[in-house]
C-alpha positions in Angstrom: 0.1 -0.1 0.2 1.3 3.4 -1.1 2.3 6.3 1.3 -1.2 8.1 -0.1 -3.4 5.8 0.7 -6.3 6.8 3.1 -9.1 4.4 4.2 -12.5 4.6 5.2 -13.4 5.2 9.2 -14.8 1.4 8.9 -11.8 -0.2 6.4 -9.7 1.7 9.4 -10.7 -1.0 12.0 -11.3 -4.0 9.6 -7.6 -2.8 8.8 -6.7 -2.9 12.7 -8.1 -5.6 13.8 -8.0 -10.2 13.3 -10.3 -10.9 10.0 -14.1 -10.5 10.9 -13.5 -10.1 14.8 -14.9 -7.0 14.6 -18.7 -6.3 16.1 -20.4 -3.0 15.7 -21.9 -1.9 18.5 -24.4 1.5 18.3 -24.6 1.2 15.2 -28.5 3.1 15.2 -27.3 5.9 17.2 -28.3 9.3 15.5 -28.3 12.8 16.6 -31.4 14.1 18.6 -30.5 18.2 17.5 -33.0 19.1 15.2 -31.4 22.7 15.4 -30.4 24.4 12.0 -31.5 21.9 9.6 -29.6 19.0 11.4 -32.6 16.8 10.9 -32.2 16.8 7.0 -28.7 15.2 7.5 -28.3 11.8 7.9 -25.7 10.2 9.9 -25.4 7.0 10.6 -24.3 6.2 14.2 -23.8 10.4 14.9 -20.2 10.3 13.0 -18.4 7.6 15.1 -18.2 3.7 14.6 -18.0 1.9 17.6 -17.8 -1.9 18.5 -15.0 -4.5 19.2 -12.8 -6.9 17.7 -9.9 -9.2 18.1 -5.9 -8.3 17.9 -4.2 -11.2 17.6 -6.7 -12.9 19.5 -6.8 -10.5 22.4 -9.7 -8.2 23.1 -10.0 -4.7 22.4 -12.9 -2.0 22.6 -12.4 0.8 18.9 -14.0 3.9 17.6 -13.3 5.5 14.9 -14.5 8.6 13.5 -15.7 9.5 9.9 -14.8 12.4 8.6 -17.7 12.5 5.5 -20.3 12.3 8.3 -20.5 16.0 9.4 -16.8 16.0 8.7 -16.5 13.4 11.6 -17.6 16.3 14.0 -18.3 15.5 17.7 -21.7 16.3 18.7 -23.9 15.1 22.0 -24.2 11.6 20.5 -20.9 11.2 18.4 -19.3 11.8 22.5 -21.9 9.6 23.9 -21.0 7.2 21.9 -17.1 7.0 22.5 -18.3 7.4 26.3 -19.9 4.1 26.0 -17.0 2.2 24.6 -14.5 3.3 27.3 -17.0 2.2 30.0 -17.2 -1.0 28.5 -13.3 -1.7 28.4 -12.8 -0.6 31.3 -15.3 -2.7 33.1 -13.8 -5.5 30.7 -10.4 -4.7 31.3 -9.3 -4.4 28.5 -7.4 -1.6 25.6 -8.9 1.1 23.8 -7.7 2.4 20.4 -9.1 5.8 19.2 -9.2 6.3 15.6 -9.3 9.9 15.5 -10.6 12.0 12.1 -12.5 14.3 13.2 -13.1 18.3 12.6 -13.9 19.2 15.7 -16.7 20.3 18.2 -20.1 20.6 16.2 -21.3 23.9 16.4 -24.8 23.2 15.7 -25.4 21.3 19.1 -22.7 24.1 21.6 -23.2 22.9 25.0 -24.9 19.8 24.2 -21.5 18.8 22.6 -19.4 20.5 25.2 -21.7 18.6 27.8 -20.8 15.5 26.0 -17.0 16.0 25.1 -16.3 16.7 28.8 -17.5 13.4 29.7 -15.0 11.9 27.1 -12.8 13.5 29.1 -14.0 12.7 32.3 -14.2 9.1 31.1 -10.3 8.7 29.5 -9.2 9.8 32.9 -10.6 7.3 34.7 -9.4 4.6 32.6 -5.9 6.1 32.7 -4.0 3.6 34.9 -6.7 1.1 34.5 -6.4 0.2 31.1 -4.2 1.2 28.0 -5.4 4.0 25.7 -4.6 4.6 22.3 -5.2 7.5 20.2 -4.3 7.2 16.2 -4.6 10.4 14.2 -5.0 9.8 11.3 -7.0 13.3 10.0 -7.6 16.0 11.7 -7.4 16.1 15.8 -8.1 19.8 16.7 -8.6 21.7 19.5 -10.3 19.8 22.4 -9.9 16.6 20.4 -6.0 17.1 20.9 -6.6 17.3 24.8 -8.3 13.8 24.4 -5.7 12.1 22.7 -2.9 14.3 25.1 -5.0 12.2 28.2 -4.4 8.7 26.3 -1.2 6.5 26.5 0.4 6.4 23.4 -0.4 8.5 20.3 0.5 7.1 16.6 0.2 9.9 14.1 0.6 9.7 10.3 3.2 11.8 8.3 1.4 13.9 6.4 -2.3 13.5 6.1 -2.7 13.7 10.2 -2.8 17.1 12.0 -3.2 17.7 15.3 -3.5 20.9 17.5 -4.7 22.7 20.0 -4.6 26.2 17.9 -4.3 25.7 13.5 -0.8 27.1 12.6 -2.6 30.2 10.8 -4.4 31.1 14.2 -0.8 31.0 16.5 0.8 34.9 16.3 3.2 35.7 14.3 2.4 32.0 11.7 1.4 30.7 9.4 1.0 26.9 7.9 4.1 27.3 5.6 6.5 29.4 8.3 5.8 26.6 10.5 3.2 23.8 10.6 2.7 23.4 14.0 0.2 20.7 13.3 2.3 18.6 11.4 3.5 15.3 12.5 7.0 16.6 12.6 6.7 19.7 14.7 4.3 17.2 17.1 7.0 14.3 17.4 9.8 16.6 18.0 7.3 18.2 20.7 7.0 15.2 22.6 3.0 15.1 21.8 3.3 12.2 19.9 5.2 8.7 20.5 5.0 7.1 16.5 5.4 8.5 13.2 4.0 6.6 10.6 4.3 6.6 7.2 0.4 5.9 6.2 -2.9 4.8 8.0 -2.0 1.1 7.3 1.5 1.5 9.2 -0.4 3.5 12.3 -2.8 0.5 12.4 0.0 -1.7 12.0 2.0 -0.3 15.2 -1.3 0.5 16.8 -1.3 -3.7 16.6 2.5 -4.1 18.0 1.4 -2.1 21.2 -1.5 -3.9 22.0 0.6 -7.2 21.3 3.1 -6.4 23.8 0.9 -4.7 26.6 -1.2 -6.0 29.4 -4.9 -5.7 28.7 -5.0 -4.1 32.2 -3.3 -3.1 35.6 -4.4 -6.3 36.8 -2.7 -8.2 34.1 -0.1 -10.2 34.9 1.7 -9.2 31.6 2.2 -10.3 28.1 5.4 -13.1 27.4 5.9 -14.5 24.4 8.4 -17.8 23.2 12.4 -16.5 23.6 13.8 -18.1 20.8 17.2 -16.5 21.3 19.7 -17.4 23.7 19.6 -16.1 26.9 23.1 -16.3 27.4 24.1 -14.8 24.1 27.1 -12.5 24.7 26.7 -9.0 23.7 30.5 -8.9 22.2 29.9 -5.8 20.2 27.8 -3.5 23.3 31.1 -1.7 23.7 31.2 -0.1 20.3 28.1 1.1 20.1 27.6 1.8 23.8 26.9 5.8 23.2 24.1 5.4 21.3 21.4 3.7 24.3 18.7 2.5 21.1 21.9 0.4 19.3 22.5 -1.0 23.1 18.8 -2.1 23.9 18.2 -3.5 20.3 21.3 -5.6 20.9 21.0 -7.1 24.7 16.4 -7.9 23.5 15.7 -11.3 22.7 15.9 -10.9 18.8 17.0 -7.6 19.1 13.8 -6.5 19.0 13.2 -2.7 20.4 10.1 -0.5 20.3 11.3 2.9 20.9 9.1 5.8 21.5 9.3 9.0 21.0 12.2 8.8 19.2 12.0 12.4 17.9 11.8 14.7 20.8 15.1 14.6 23.7 17.1 12.7 21.7 19.4 12.1 24.5 17.5 10.5 26.5 15.9 7.1 25.0 12.6 5.2 25.9 11.1 2.3 24.7 10.4 -1.6 24.9 12.4 -4.7 24.9 12.0 -8.1 25.6 13.9 -10.2 27.8 13.1 -13.8 27.8 9.9 -13.4 26.0 9.1 -10.6 29.2 8.5 -6.9 28.0 10.6 -4.6 29.9 10.4 -1.0 29.8 13.7 0.7 29.1 14.9 4.7 29.9 18.2 5.5 28.7 20.8 8.4 28.0 22.5 8.6 24.8 25.3 10.4 23.5 25.6 9.8 20.3 22.8 9.3 17.6 24.2 6.3 14.8 22.8 6.6 11.5 21.8 3.8 9.2 25.5 3.3 7.8 26.6 2.7 11.3 28.8 6.2 11.8 27.8 9.1 13.9 25.4 11.2 13.0 24.7 13.3 15.9 26.3 14.1 19.4 24.8 14.9 23.0 25.7 16.3 25.8 25.5 13.7 28.8 23.7 15.5 30.4 19.7 15.2 31.9 17.6 17.9 29.9 14.2 19.2 30.6 12.3 17.8 28.0 14.2 14.3 28.6 13.5 14.1 32.0 9.1 14.7 31.2 9.4 11.6 28.5 11.2 9.5 30.9 9.0 10.2 33.9 5.8 9.9 32.1 7.5 6.3 30.6 8.1 5.0 33.4 4.7 6.0 35.6 3.6 3.7 32.6 5.3 1.3 33.2 4.6 1.1 36.6 0.9 1.5 36.4 0.8 -2.1 34.2 3.5 -3.8 36.3 5.8 -3.9 33.1 9.6 -3.9 34.6 12.0 -0.9 34.4 15.5 -1.0 32.9 18.0 1.8 33.3 21.4 2.4 31.3 22.9 5.3 33.1 25.8 7.3 31.4 25.1 11.4 32.8 27.5 14.1 34.5 25.0 16.6 34.8 22.2 19.1 33.8 22.0 20.8 31.0 22.8 24.8 31.4 20.7 27.0 29.7 18.0 30.2 30.8 15.6 27.7 28.7 16.0 25.2 30.9 16.3 27.1 34.2 13.1 27.7 34.0 11.5 24.5 34.2 14.3 21.3 35.0 14.0 21.3 38.5 10.6 20.6 38.1 11.0 17.9 35.3 13.7 16.4 37.3 11.8 16.5 40.3 9.0 14.5 38.3 11.7 11.8 37.4 13.1 11.2 40.8 9.5 10.7 41.6 8.6 8.3 38.8 11.6 6.2 39.6 11.5 6.4 43.4 7.6 5.5 43.6 7.8 2.7 41.1 7.3 -0.6 43.0 8.0 -2.8 39.6 11.4 -4.9 39.3 13.8 -1.7 38.8 17.9 -2.8 37.3 19.7 0.3 36.9 23.4 -0.4 34.1 25.8 2.5 35.1 27.6 2.1 31.2 29.6 5.6 31.7 30.6 8.1 33.9 27.3 8.8 36.7 27.9 12.1 38.3 26.2 14.0 40.8 22.2 14.2 41.8 21.7 13.4 37.7 23.4 10.3 38.7 20.7 10.0 41.5 17.6 10.6 39.3 18.4 7.9 36.9 17.2 5.1 38.9 20.3 5.2 41.0 20.3 2.4 43.9 19.6 5.5 46.5 16.3 6.0 45.2 15.0 2.6 44.9 17.1 0.9 42.7 16.3 -3.0 43.4 20.5 -4.1 41.6 22.6 -2.2 39.8 25.3 -3.2 37.6 28.1 -1.1 35.9 30.7 -2.1 34.0 34.3 -2.1 34.8 35.0 1.5 32.9 32.4 3.2 34.9 32.8 6.5 36.9 30.4 6.7 39.9 30.8 9.6 41.8 30.3 13.8 42.5 32.4 14.9 39.1 35.1 14.7 37.1 38.2 13.0 39.4 40.5 16.2 37.6 37.8 18.8 38.4 37.4 17.7 42.2 41.4 17.4 42.4 41.4 21.3 41.4 38.9 21.9 43.7 40.4 20.4 46.8 44.3 21.4 46.0 43.0 24.6 44.5 46.8 26.4 43.7 48.9 23.5 44.0 51.0 22.6 40.8 49.8 20.6 37.6 52.0 17.4 38.8 50.0 17.8 42.4 46.8 17.9 40.8 47.4 14.9 38.5 48.5 12.8 41.3 45.6 13.7 43.5 43.4 13.4 40.4 44.2 9.5 40.3 44.1 9.1 43.9 40.3 10.4 43.6 39.2 8.8 40.5 40.5 5.5 42.5 39.2 6.3 45.8 35.7 8.2 44.8 35.2 7.8 41.7 35.6 3.9 40.1 33.1 1.1 40.6 34.7 -1.0 42.9 34.4 2.0 45.6 31.0 2.2 44.9 30.3 -1.4 45.1 32.5 -1.8 48.6 29.8 1.1 49.7 27.0 -0.9 48.6 25.6 1.0 46.0 26.5 -1.2 43.3 25.5 -5.0 43.1 28.2 -5.9 41.1 30.5 -5.1 38.3 29.8 -7.5 34.6 31.6 -6.9 31.3 29.6 -5.3 28.5 29.3 -8.6 27.1 27.8 -9.9 29.6 24.7 -7.7 29.8 21.9 -9.3 28.3 22.7 -12.5 30.7 23.2 -10.7 33.6 19.5 -8.5 32.7 17.7 -12.3 32.4 18.9 -13.5 35.5 18.2 -10.0 37.4 14.5 -9.6 36.1 13.7 -12.8 36.4 14.7 -13.1 40.5 13.2 -9.9 40.9 9.7 -11.4 38.9 7.4 -11.9 42.2 8.8 -8.4 44.2 6.0 -7.2 46.2 6.2 -3.0 48.2 4.4 -1.9 49.8 4.4 1.8 50.4 2.2 3.8 52.5 -1.3 4.7 52.0 -2.1 7.8 50.3 -4.7 9.0 47.4 -1.6 10.2 44.8 1.6 11.9 45.0 1.2 15.4 45.1 4.7 15.8 42.6 
């Protein structure tokens, strides 16, 4: 299928679900309003097709907005159909996939449409953390619909035909579409509002199927497991040369080199996504200092620092994993925080959320320190100090307050270069080495890069039955 292929609302559902599995509900629902001659317009299902079906044999609920019915605009009964889907899915405990192609709220129904749209928000919030929710944007998703998409756990968007916006580009001060298409996939993905960008409808729906196939059906599910055909003891001998690109590293250690990266175009210095270890799905968060191109050469370099965007990106992902009992792996290589006026406006808030996400998570948490791990940035990245269950470190890792040379220059200020170098070597051995951290119990084991996969398989298998109870509270306020 070509990259410009656009499917009808019904064909989108049929392409998403297993063959002959779709059962439609609410097909006879119609609008109640007769204002502005609406009674003269026939709108099957009030512009949205709803129902349930199977993905790889697992039940899901789905709705698909029909742009050919009043532009897919959301009126009272249209929204009520979507609310019904969320109610049923939450009761049954299965994911919801919403396929969005909507012109916005139906002006002819005004406050009735507003009331109904508000109820959609409320049901989505109730479902959050109970069942996985996915929004697939295949056309317009503007205004209130953009908020609905953002409430979802994952957003998938097509590269050419989809538009996601609160304010359309031409309504943004000093902007117009040709200047900066703020509604386009490129802008929204870079901003972190989209998890996956697809070439066309077919690829977007395939990605939705892939997500559902690896996610638990609900927050009480025991997880998704598949048969592992890869060698559990496979040596990751080539890991050292690729360690700076975390996406390559995660693919290398995963079963059959499978890695589903999310928000790949946002905050590229922070990598998030799913891998498999011995058939079990694991959420991964990793620092990246280099981006390798398809030719294996360095395409872009990044400072080894935490950024505001990267922290928000990782925090939201860790919270999702914890909600659905998905274990979390981190690969840590970070020396500090991004420093600029723009970052300083909100980076403390972002870092507090990342720290809280790791500290609050009760799922199995494993950290591998693969490079330099300095200061508070190291603490934030799932360190033992904030609750990691197991911490591994490569034998050439560095763990401490700061670079040894810098520390020596501060401690021995005014001393000659020879003294500084001597004391820097001493500081590196006494304070910054993984051995020093291991002696204090902050690192559980020092490993070779080639043993990474084997060690992680053993670690997560050991932690499979982990149970951790926390103080009774309604929710965190961080």
